[in-house]
C-alpha positions in Angstrom: 164.5 7.4 72.5 167.8 6.5 72.5 170.8 8.7 71.8 171.4 7.1 68.4 167.8 7.6 67.2 168.0 11.2 68.2 171.3 11.7 66.5 169.9 10.1 63.4 167.0 12.5 63.4 169.2 15.3 63.8 171.4 14.1 61.0 168.4 13.6 58.7 167.0 17.1 59.4 170.2 18.7 58.7 170.5 16.9 55.5 167.2 17.7 54.4 167.7 21.4 55.0 171.1 21.4 53.3 169.8 19.5 50.4 166.8 22.0 50.1 169.3 25.0 50.1 171.4 23.5 47.4 168.3 22.4 45.3 167.0 25.9 45.5 170.3 27.4 44.5 170.7 29.5 47.6 174.1 30.1 49.2 175.0 29.6 52.7 175.3 33.4 53.2 171.9 34.0 51.7 170.1 31.4 53.8 171.8 32.6 57.0 170.6 36.1 56.2 167.2 34.8 55.4 167.0 32.9 58.8 168.7 35.3 61.0 171.6 33.2 62.0 175.4 33.4 61.3 176.7 31.8 58.1 179.4 30.0 60.3 176.5 28.7 62.5 174.7 27.5 59.3 177.9 25.8 57.9 178.3 24.0 61.3 174.9 22.8 61.1 175.2 21.4 57.7 178.4 19.8 58.3 177.1 18.1 61.3 179.8 19.7 63.5 177.2 21.1 65.8 173.7 20.2 66.8 171.1 23.0 66.0 168.7 24.4 68.4 165.1 23.7 67.5 164.7 27.5 67.2 167.4 27.5 64.4 166.0 24.6 62.8 162.6 26.3 62.4 164.2 29.5 61.3 166.1 27.7 58.6 163.2 25.6 57.5 161.0 28.8 57.4 163.4 30.6 55.3 163.5 27.6 52.9 159.7 27.2 53.0 160.3 23.5 54.2 157.8 21.5 56.1 159.8 19.1 58.4 156.9 17.2 59.7 158.0 14.1 57.8 161.6 14.4 58.8 160.6 14.4 62.5 159.0 11.0 62.1 160.7 7.7 63.2 164.1 6.9 61.7 163.8 4.5 58.9 165.5 1.0 59.6 
């Protein structure tokens, strides 16, 4: 994979998690608590200011009860 495709995948996952959080009506603070990460860290992930670790992505997805298998597929062109 090249860097552009990797970055696109990360951005897609972050957007899915952000949209799911908003759709569920959960605040950043509450999701951070549920996922066991800092609210500042979550804010940076959602704003794409920082690339999340896989561990944090899984913790956030689990807290939201989101299956990321489709998001991990190839980027749409």
